[in-house]
N, CA, C and O atoms as CSV, one atom per row, in Angstrom:
chain,resi,resn,atom,element,x,y,z
A,1,MET,N,N,0.856,-1.104,-0.090
A,1,MET,CA,C,0.048,-0.080,0.063
A,1,MET,C,C,0.876,1.329,0.042
A,1,MET,O,O,1.718,1.619,0.892
A,2,LEU,N,N,0.564,2.034,-0.893
A,2,LEU,CA,C,1.324,3.455,-0.918
A,2,LEU,C,C,0.704,4.407,0.167
A,2,LEU,O,O,-0.496,4.638,0.315
A,3,THR,N,N,1.840,4.957,0.961
A,3,THR,CA,C,1.327,5.951,1.851
A,3,THR,C,C,0.835,7.237,1.403
A,3,THR,O,O,0.048,7.975,1.995
A,4,ASP,N,N,1.456,7.432,0.169
A,4,ASP,CA,C,1.078,8.801,-0.405
A,4,ASP,C,C,0.057,8.735,-1.365
A,4,ASP,O,O,-0.219,9.750,-2.005
A,5,ALA,N,N,-0.474,7.803,-1.532
A,5,ALA,CA,C,-1.593,7.568,-2.595
A,5,ALA,C,C,-2.928,8.244,-1.932
A,5,ALA,O,O,-3.184,8.166,-0.730
A,6,PHE,N,N,-3.649,8.843,-2.787
A,6,PHE,CA,C,-4.975,9.428,-2.357
A,6,PHE,C,C,-6.144,8.932,-3.295
A,6,PHE,O,O,-5.954,8.665,-4.481
A,7,TRP,N,N,-7.320,8.834,-2.692
A,7,TRP,CA,C,-8.471,8.173,-3.289
A,7,TRP,C,C,-9.340,9.189,-4.022
A,7,TRP,O,O,-10.265,9.802,-3.489
A,8,GLY,N,N,-8.931,9.322,-5.387
A,8,GLY,CA,C,-9.812,10.049,-6.286
A,8,GLY,C,C,-10.343,11.176,-6.055
A,8,GLY,O,O,-11.227,11.543,-6.828
A,9,ASN,N,N,-9.983,11.983,-5.005
A,9,ASN,CA,C,-10.484,13.425,-4.816
A,9,ASN,C,C,-9.473,14.320,-5.400
A,9,ASN,O,O,-8.402,14.651,-4.891
A,10,LEU,N,N,-10.049,14.730,-6.745
A,10,LEU,CA,C,-9.298,15.743,-7.428
A,10,LEU,C,C,-10.078,16.997,-7.234
A,10,LEU,O,O,-11.306,16.945,-7.181
A,11,TYR,N,N,-9.365,18.230,-7.114
A,11,TYR,CA,C,-10.016,19.367,-7.102
A,11,TYR,C,C,-9.290,20.366,-8.018
A,11,TYR,O,O,-8.060,20.331,-8.060
A,12,PHE,N,N,-9.957,21.229,-8.731
A,12,PHE,CA,C,-9.471,22.139,-9.744
A,12,PHE,C,C,-9.779,23.552,-9.344
A,12,PHE,O,O,-10.719,23.784,-8.584
A,13,SER,N,N,-9.029,24.491,-9.822
A,13,SER,CA,C,-9.205,26.014,-9.748
A,13,SER,C,C,-8.714,26.644,-10.917
A,13,SER,O,O,-7.521,26.568,-11.211
A,14,ASP,N,N,-9.630,27.329,-11.688
A,14,ASP,CA,C,-9.435,28.008,-12.722
A,14,ASP,C,C,-9.291,29.561,-12.578
A,14,ASP,O,O,-9.213,30.305,-13.556
A,15,ASP,N,N,-9.264,29.965,-11.349
A,15,ASP,CA,C,-8.972,31.329,-11.023
A,15,ASP,C,C,-7.991,31.603,-9.984
A,15,ASP,O,O,-8.190,32.376,-9.047
A,16,TYR,N,N,-6.738,30.824,-10.219
A,16,TYR,CA,C,-5.659,30.915,-9.360
A,16,TYR,C,C,-5.895,30.570,-7.862
A,16,TYR,O,O,-5.303,31.195,-6.983
A,17,GLY,N,N,-6.658,29.694,-7.620
A,17,GLY,CA,C,-6.983,29.234,-6.211
A,17,GLY,C,C,-7.880,29.889,-5.429
A,17,GLY,O,O,-8.031,29.492,-4.273
A,18,LYS,N,N,-8.589,30.938,-5.886
A,18,LYS,CA,C,-9.732,31.577,-5.232
A,18,LYS,C,C,-10.842,30.732,-5.047
A,18,LYS,O,O,-11.376,30.778,-3.939
A,19,ASN,N,N,-11.308,29.960,-5.907
A,19,ASN,CA,C,-12.384,28.995,-5.767
A,19,ASN,C,C,-11.957,27.558,-6.327
A,19,ASN,O,O,-11.253,27.479,-7.334
A,20,TRP,N,N,-12.360,26.538,-5.709
A,20,TRP,CA,C,-12.109,25.174,-5.883
A,20,TRP,C,C,-13.312,24.389,-6.093
A,20,TRP,O,O,-14.354,24.538,-5.455
A,21,ASN,N,N,-13.086,23.421,-7.155
A,21,ASN,CA,C,-14.295,22.635,-7.524
A,21,ASN,C,C,-13.760,21.287,-7.444
A,21,ASN,O,O,-12.578,20.988,-7.615
A,22,TRP,N,N,-14.839,20.389,-7.137
A,22,TRP,CA,C,-14.407,18.751,-6.997
A,22,TRP,C,C,-14.607,18.180,-8.397
A,22,TRP,O,O,-15.606,18.398,-9.084
A,23,LYS,N,N,-13.559,17.424,-8.760
A,23,LYS,CA,C,-13.645,16.820,-10.181
A,23,LYS,C,C,-13.090,15.548,-9.944
A,23,LYS,O,O,-11.874,15.544,-9.749
A,24,ASN,N,N,-13.693,14.441,-9.912
A,24,ASN,CA,C,-13.237,13.147,-9.844
A,24,ASN,C,C,-13.438,12.362,-11.163
A,24,ASN,O,O,-14.494,12.388,-11.794
A,25,PRO,N,N,-12.415,11.712,-11.503
A,25,PRO,CA,C,-12.549,10.744,-12.722
A,25,PRO,C,C,-13.677,9.781,-12.539
A,25,PRO,O,O,-14.010,9.444,-11.404
A,26,PRO,N,N,-14.309,9.302,-13.653
A,26,PRO,CA,C,-15.486,8.356,-13.506
A,26,PRO,C,C,-15.031,6.996,-12.840
A,26,PRO,O,O,-15.782,6.315,-12.141
A,27,LEU,N,N,-13.803,6.697,-13.113
A,27,LEU,CA,C,-13.098,5.509,-12.796
A,27,LEU,C,C,-13.082,5.518,-11.121
A,27,LEU,O,O,-13.086,4.481,-10.458
A,28,ASN,N,N,-13.064,6.716,-10.614
A,28,ASN,CA,C,-12.807,6.835,-9.064
A,28,ASN,C,C,-11.690,6.030,-8.603
A,28,ASN,O,O,-11.892,5.189,-7.728
A,29,PRO,N,N,-10.325,6.227,-9.186
A,29,PRO,CA,C,-9.297,5.427,-8.887
A,29,PRO,C,C,-8.551,5.993,-7.595
A,29,PRO,O,O,-8.653,7.145,-7.174
A,30,VAL,N,N,-7.796,4.988,-7.056
A,30,VAL,CA,C,-6.699,5.444,-6.091
A,30,VAL,C,C,-5.556,6.052,-6.861
A,30,VAL,O,O,-5.077,5.363,-7.761
A,31,PHE,N,N,-5.038,7.283,-6.627
A,31,PHE,CA,C,-4.023,7.952,-7.447
A,31,PHE,C,C,-2.640,7.716,-6.646
A,31,PHE,O,O,-2.598,7.730,-5.416
A,32,ALA,N,N,-1.657,7.525,-7.363
A,32,ALA,CA,C,-0.143,7.545,-6.621
A,32,ALA,C,C,0.368,8.857,-7.011
A,32,ALA,O,O,0.863,9.599,-6.163
A,33,ASP,N,N,0.269,9.231,-8.399
A,33,ASP,CA,C,0.940,10.440,-8.829
A,33,ASP,C,C,0.110,10.907,-10.173
A,33,ASP,O,O,-0.560,10.184,-10.910
A,34,ILE,N,N,0.331,12.237,-10.273
A,34,ILE,CA,C,-0.269,12.732,-11.537
A,34,ILE,C,C,0.698,13.724,-12.039
A,34,ILE,O,O,1.458,14.277,-11.244
A,35,ASN,N,N,0.729,14.006,-13.372
A,35,ASN,CA,C,1.780,14.782,-14.149
A,35,ASN,C,C,1.175,15.440,-15.315
A,35,ASN,O,O,0.096,15.021,-15.733
A,36,THR,N,N,1.784,16.463,-15.897
A,36,THR,CA,C,1.084,17.074,-17.164
A,36,THR,C,C,1.928,16.957,-18.256
A,36,THR,O,O,3.099,17.328,-18.166
A,37,ALA,N,N,1.418,16.424,-19.412
A,37,ALA,CA,C,1.949,16.138,-20.686
A,37,ALA,C,C,2.286,17.499,-21.475
A,37,ALA,O,O,1.621,18.513,-21.262
A,38,PRO,N,N,3.220,17.477,-22.284
A,38,PRO,CA,C,3.564,18.699,-23.054
A,38,PRO,C,C,2.436,19.428,-23.595
A,38,PRO,O,O,2.455,20.658,-23.617
A,39,ASN,N,N,1.415,18.731,-24.052
A,39,ASN,CA,C,0.113,19.184,-24.641
A,39,ASN,C,C,-1.022,19.793,-23.567
A,39,ASN,O,O,-2.060,20.414,-23.796
A,40,GLY,N,N,-0.485,19.421,-22.454
A,40,GLY,CA,C,-1.538,19.900,-21.357
A,40,GLY,C,C,-2.371,18.905,-20.859
A,40,GLY,O,O,-3.050,19.132,-19.857
A,41,ASP,N,N,-2.407,17.794,-21.448
A,41,ASP,CA,C,-3.108,16.549,-20.705
A,41,ASP,C,C,-2.563,16.079,-19.580
A,41,ASP,O,O,-1.360,16.210,-19.354
A,42,LEU,N,N,-3.454,15.438,-18.696
A,42,LEU,CA,C,-3.145,15.058,-17.290
A,42,LEU,C,C,-2.773,13.598,-17.523
A,42,LEU,O,O,-3.412,12.906,-18.315
A,43,ILE,N,N,-1.698,13.118,-16.803
A,43,ILE,CA,C,-1.318,11.483,-17.016
A,43,ILE,C,C,-1.171,11.269,-15.399
A,43,ILE,O,O,-0.445,11.892,-14.624
A,44,ALA,N,N,-2.013,10.277,-15.145
A,44,ALA,CA,C,-1.889,9.678,-13.560
A,44,ALA,C,C,-1.589,8.260,-13.719
A,44,ALA,O,O,-1.722,7.637,-14.772
A,45,ILE,N,N,-1.123,7.726,-12.463
A,45,ILE,CA,C,-0.923,6.578,-12.455
A,45,ILE,C,C,-1.736,6.066,-10.876
A,45,ILE,O,O,-1.740,6.774,-9.869
A,46,GLY,N,N,-2.281,4.908,-10.962
A,46,GLY,CA,C,-2.941,4.659,-9.706
A,46,GLY,C,C,-3.464,3.259,-10.036
A,46,GLY,O,O,-2.951,2.544,-10.897
A,47,SER,N,N,-4.573,2.902,-9.254
A,47,SER,CA,C,-5.213,1.693,-8.921
A,47,SER,C,C,-5.809,0.979,-10.356
A,47,SER,O,O,-5.991,-0.233,-10.471
A,48,TYR,N,N,-6.066,1.956,-11.389
A,48,TYR,CA,C,-6.433,1.235,-12.724
A,48,TYR,C,C,-5.136,1.454,-13.712
A,48,TYR,O,O,-5.282,1.405,-14.933
A,49,GLY,N,N,-3.998,1.672,-13.169
A,49,GLY,CA,C,-2.975,1.757,-14.169
A,49,GLY,C,C,-2.589,3.192,-14.583
A,49,GLY,O,O,-2.542,4.100,-13.753
A,50,ILE,N,N,-2.320,3.366,-15.863
A,50,ILE,CA,C,-1.944,4.712,-16.300
A,50,ILE,C,C,-3.190,5.295,-17.064
A,50,ILE,O,O,-3.546,4.833,-18.148
A,51,ILE,N,N,-3.812,6.304,-16.456
A,51,ILE,CA,C,-4.943,6.950,-16.956
A,51,ILE,C,C,-4.584,8.272,-17.513
A,51,ILE,O,O,-3.659,8.907,-17.006
A,52,LYS,N,N,-5.288,8.756,-18.578
A,52,LYS,CA,C,-4.992,10.217,-18.898
A,52,LYS,C,C,-6.383,11.033,-19.137
A,52,LYS,O,O,-7.444,10.438,-19.330
A,53,SER,N,N,-6.279,12.401,-19.108
A,53,SER,CA,C,-7.326,13.211,-19.313
A,53,SER,C,C,-7.002,14.341,-20.129
A,53,SER,O,O,-5.834,14.618,-20.403
A,54,ASP,N,N,-8.014,15.026,-20.543
A,54,ASP,CA,C,-7.759,16.319,-21.324
A,54,ASP,C,C,-7.365,17.288,-20.173
A,54,ASP,O,O,-7.532,17.007,-18.986
A,55,ARG,N,N,-6.837,18.429,-20.617
A,55,ARG,CA,C,-6.209,19.406,-19.565
A,55,ARG,C,C,-7.217,19.927,-18.704
A,55,ARG,O,O,-6.805,20.721,-17.858
A,56,ASN,N,N,-8.456,19.673,-18.710
A,56,ASN,CA,C,-9.516,20.156,-18.005
A,56,ASN,C,C,-9.810,19.152,-16.719
A,56,ASN,O,O,-10.336,19.468,-15.651
A,57,GLY,N,N,-9.323,17.860,-17.124
A,57,GLY,CA,C,-9.807,16.726,-16.409
A,57,GLY,C,C,-11.201,16.238,-16.431
A,57,GLY,O,O,-11.746,15.649,-15.498
A,58,LEU,N,N,-11.802,16.566,-17.712
A,58,LEU,CA,C,-13.140,16.242,-17.843
A,58,LEU,C,C,-13.269,14.688,-18.475
A,58,LEU,O,O,-14.144,13.918,-18.080
A,59,ASN,N,N,-12.483,14.399,-19.298
A,59,ASN,CA,C,-12.728,13.064,-19.922
A,59,ASN,C,C,-11.373,12.403,-19.721
A,59,ASN,O,O,-10.306,12.797,-20.193
A,60,TRP,N,N,-11.591,11.262,-18.893
A,60,TRP,CA,C,-10.491,10.199,-18.418
A,60,TRP,C,C,-10.669,9.003,-19.134
A,60,TRP,O,O,-11.753,8.436,-19.276
A,61,SER,N,N,-9.455,8.580,-19.637
A,61,SER,CA,C,-9.449,7.167,-20.241
A,61,SER,C,C,-8.229,6.265,-19.754
A,61,SER,O,O,-7.223,6.818,-19.308
A,62,ASN,N,N,-8.309,4.965,-19.834
A,62,ASN,CA,C,-7.265,4.232,-19.444
A,62,ASN,C,C,-6.324,3.877,-20.466
A,62,ASN,O,O,-6.646,3.245,-21.472
A,63,LEU,N,N,-5.047,4.319,-20.191
A,63,LEU,CA,C,-4.007,4.036,-21.339
A,63,LEU,C,C,-3.412,2.551,-21.200
A,63,LEU,O,O,-3.309,1.767,-22.144
A,64,VAL,N,N,-3.068,2.310,-19.983
A,64,VAL,CA,C,-2.476,1.025,-19.691
A,64,VAL,C,C,-2.764,0.375,-18.319
A,64,VAL,O,O,-2.593,0.974,-17.257
A,65,ASN,N,N,-3.199,-0.853,-18.415
A,65,ASN,CA,C,-3.466,-1.605,-17.043
A,65,ASN,C,C,-2.018,-2.046,-16.565
A,65,ASN,O,O,-1.275,-2.767,-17.230
A,66,THR,N,N,-1.751,-1.567,-15.445
A,66,THR,CA,C,-0.361,-1.830,-14.819
A,66,THR,C,C,-0.712,-2.252,-13.357
A,66,THR,O,O,-1.856,-2.179,-12.908
A,67,ASP,N,N,0.324,-2.683,-12.679
A,67,ASP,CA,C,0.185,-2.825,-11.280
A,67,ASP,C,C,0.273,-1.373,-10.738
A,67,ASP,O,O,0.584,-0.463,-11.506
A,68,LEU,N,N,0.019,-1.156,-9.507
A,68,LEU,CA,C,-0.112,0.231,-8.945
A,68,LEU,C,C,1.457,0.793,-8.735
A,68,LEU,O,O,2.321,0.313,-8.000
A,69,GLY,N,N,1.537,1.820,-9.510
A,69,GLY,CA,C,3.163,2.308,-9.488
A,69,GLY,C,C,3.145,3.504,-8.465
A,69,GLY,O,O,2.147,3.886,-7.854
A,70,ALA,N,N,4.237,3.961,-8.389
A,70,ALA,CA,C,4.741,5.023,-7.314
A,70,ALA,C,C,4.688,6.351,-7.926
A,70,ALA,O,O,4.379,7.359,-7.289
A,71,SER,N,N,4.962,6.344,-9.042
A,71,SER,CA,C,5.164,7.826,-9.704
A,71,SER,C,C,5.236,7.566,-11.236
A,71,SER,O,O,5.561,6.512,-11.782
A,72,VAL,N,N,4.890,8.667,-11.785
A,72,VAL,CA,C,4.844,8.913,-13.258
A,72,VAL,C,C,5.247,10.163,-13.672
A,72,VAL,O,O,4.806,11.201,-13.177
A,73,PHE,N,N,6.289,10.103,-14.802
A,73,PHE,CA,C,6.842,11.160,-15.171
A,73,PHE,C,C,6.601,11.370,-16.835
A,73,PHE,O,O,6.562,10.392,-17.582
A,74,VAL,N,N,6.462,12.593,-17.272
A,74,VAL,CA,C,6.119,12.688,-18.686
A,74,VAL,C,C,7.327,13.703,-19.257
A,74,VAL,O,O,7.381,14.850,-18.813
A,75,SER,N,N,8.112,13.327,-20.071
A,75,SER,CA,C,9.236,13.987,-20.664
A,75,SER,C,C,8.602,15.226,-21.506
A,75,SER,O,O,7.382,15.340,-21.625
A,76,LYS,N,N,9.459,16.083,-22.042
A,76,LYS,CA,C,9.156,17.307,-22.844
A,76,LYS,C,C,8.678,16.671,-24.171
A,76,LYS,O,O,7.935,17.399,-24.829
A,77,LYS,N,N,8.928,15.589,-24.636
A,77,LYS,CA,C,8.655,15.017,-25.832
A,77,LYS,C,C,7.271,13.973,-25.769
A,77,LYS,O,O,6.828,13.360,-26.740
A,78,GLY,N,N,6.797,13.945,-24.582
A,78,GLY,CA,C,5.695,13.255,-24.245
A,78,GLY,C,C,5.916,11.648,-23.868
A,78,GLY,O,O,4.956,10.905,-23.658
A,79,VAL,N,N,7.156,11.251,-23.814
A,79,VAL,CA,C,7.331,9.822,-23.260
A,79,VAL,C,C,6.841,9.803,-21.813
A,79,VAL,O,O,7.060,10.718,-21.019
A,80,ILE,N,N,6.131,8.637,-21.522
A,80,ILE,CA,C,5.567,8.378,-20.192
A,80,ILE,C,C,6.456,7.262,-19.585
A,80,ILE,O,O,6.592,6.180,-20.156
A,81,LEU,N,N,7.103,7.584,-18.317
A,81,LEU,CA,C,7.915,6.665,-17.491
A,81,LEU,C,C,7.253,6.549,-16.284
A,81,LEU,O,O,6.793,7.562,-15.756
A,82,TRP,N,N,7.125,5.345,-15.715
A,82,TRP,CA,C,6.703,5.136,-14.377
A,82,TRP,C,C,7.511,4.026,-13.612
A,82,TRP,O,O,8.297,3.270,-14.183
A,83,TYR,N,N,7.292,4.004,-12.513
A,83,TYR,CA,C,7.713,3.029,-11.562
A,83,TYR,C,C,6.784,2.837,-10.309
A,83,TYR,O,O,7.078,2.014,-9.442
């Protein structure tokens, strides 16, 4: 069990932190890490493997089913690395 994992509670602010809105992916995963791709998409690793979303976190999809990883990194060229 990852001690730094969090259970699907994502919040977003589009006004520099003045107001916050709750936005959970429909999969309701346990997240271990989340990062941003060069195009602004969100890449996360968690209980459903590696999932991605558009930059607003509205549409999530599963990229790869994996064991629960600890961290995900996205290079400037869009290469996704995880462990």
